[in-house]
N, C-alpha and C positions, 0 to 999 in steps of 0.2 A: 584087299589086304591092307592092314594098318601100316602106316608109315614107319620107317625105321627110326629107332631112337638114335639121336645124334650125339656122338661122343667126341668132344673137342679136347685136344691135349697138345702140349709141347713135349717133345722128346727129352727136353732138359728139365722137366718137372718131375720131382720124385713122387709127389702126390698123384700126378698123372700116371706114373708107373704103377703105383699101388692100385689105382682104379682099373687100369688095364688088366690086372690079374683077376678081377672079379666081374667086370661089367657084362661080359657075354653071359656068364652063368646067371647073374641076377635078372637080366632082361629076357633071356630065352625061356626062363621058367614061365613067362606069361605069353609065350608064342610070338614074341617080337624079335626082330633082327636089330643089330647094332651097326651103324655107319661110323667107322673110325675116321676122324677128320683132324689130322695133325695141322698145327698152325704155329706161328711164331710169337711168343710172348713179348719179345723185344718190340715188335711193331705195336702191340697193344699198350705197352708201357709208355710209348710216345703219346698215346691218346689219353691214358688214365693218369699219367704222371707218377706211376708207381715204379718199383724196382724189384729185383729178385728177392724173394721172401727171406732167404737165408742171409742176405746182406743187411737186413734191417735190424738195428740194435734191439735187443731183448726178444723181439719176435723170432729172430733167427735162431737164438739159443733154444727157445721153446720148440720151434719147429723141428730142430734136430732131434730133440728128445721125443717129440710126438711121432715123428716118422719111424724111429726105431721101435717105439712102443706099438704103433699100428701094424708094422710089419710082423712083430712077434705075435700079436693077437691073431692075425690071419695066417700065420706060418708062411710068410712070404720072404724069400731070400732078399736081403737088402744091404747095399753098401753104397756110400756116396763115391762117385768117381773122383780120382785125385784132382783132375781138372774140372772144376764145377763152379758156376754154371758153364755149360759148353754150348758151342754153336750147333744148332740142329737143322740148319738149312738143307744140307745134303740128305739127311734122313727123311725130311719132309718131301723133298723133290722125288727121291727114289720111290717113296710110298705112293705118291700120286701117279707117277709114271707107271708103276706096276698096276695100280688100281684101274688104269684105262684098259688093261688087258683082263684082269681078274680081281674082283674085290676081295675074295678070300685069300689069294696069294698076297695081296697088299697088306691085309690084316696079319697074316702070318709073318711077313717081313717086319711090320711095325712091332709085333710082340717080341720077335727075336732081337730087334734093335734095343728095345726097352730092357730085355733080359740081360743083354750084353752090358748095357750101361749101368743099371742099378742092381742087377742080380750078380754080376761078376766084376763091376767096377772098371770095365774096359772103355776106351775112348771110341766114340762113334761120330766124332765131329768132322773128320776128313772124308772126302768122297771115296778114297780107296778103302777106308775102313768099312764104310757102308756097303761098298761093292763086294768086299770079302764076305761079309755076313750074308748078303744076298746069294753069293755063289754057293755058300754052304747049304742053302735051301734049293739049289738046283738051277739058279738063274745065271745067265751069261754075265760074267764079271765085267767084261769090256762094254757091253751094252748098258749096264747100270752106270758105269763111270761116265759114259757119253751122255746118258740121259740127264744126269744131274747138272751137266753143263749146257744142255739144250735150252735155247732161249724160249722155245714153246713151253717147256716144263717150268722154267723160271716164271713165265707169265701166268701159267696155271696156278702155281703156288701163290703168287701175288693176288690173283682173283679170289682164291680160297680164303686168304687172310682177310681181304677186304670184306668178303661175305660174312666171315665170322664176326668182324667188328660191327657190321650192319645189323647182325642179329643180337648184338649186345654182349657177346662173349668177352669176358675180361680176365679170366683166370683159367687155370688148368688143375684138375679136370673141370669141364663145364659140360653138362648133359642137358639136352633138350628133349622132352617127351611131349609130343603133340603140341608144341608151342610153349610148354611150361619149362622154365629153366631151373636147373639145380647146380649150384657151384660147390665143388669140393668132394674129396673122397668120402668124407663123413656124411654125405647126403645120399649114398647108395641105398640105404634103408628107406629113405623117403621116396626115391625113384621106384623101388619095388612096391611100396604102398600105393603110390600114385597109379602105377600100372594095374595093381590089384583092384583098386576101388574106382578108378576113373577120375580121381581128383577130389579135392575138398575145397 
């Protein structure tokens, strides 16, 4: 069976949110699965010397317009949370903790967290907020709260971030198809074409 397409994203990335709304549909059309891999852009910024896109003069203004336009094009609900950018550590830890049990449950939680943040403008930065959303999906709220404070899960996330950097991931979304990287929500059509043709 062909390897899963790797979907790297930060929960605080609005373009990551938009990609999350389409990635499974795009990839599954070609009989492939998607491995959702949350990571922390802040750690990558230390390596690249970059900063949050919306904080960059001129680029930030353009991105706000482009995000709204892209959401309208694909009929995706979109709103920037009042506190933005926000810390996504708890969301990442909870997703990886749940992923140890069931990858589909982890993906469902990640999608729900994204929807809460950018579909409804809710805060997902605090562990209790992440746990509440997980509880709505049927998971034990206390277990989730404990998991995001568990040193083993903290170390797991650190390893995943290090692995992402080692693979060259530098932005969100970042998609890897059989070793071929694609950066950005606007590269999903290229991802589809690569899957369809085997590359060029």
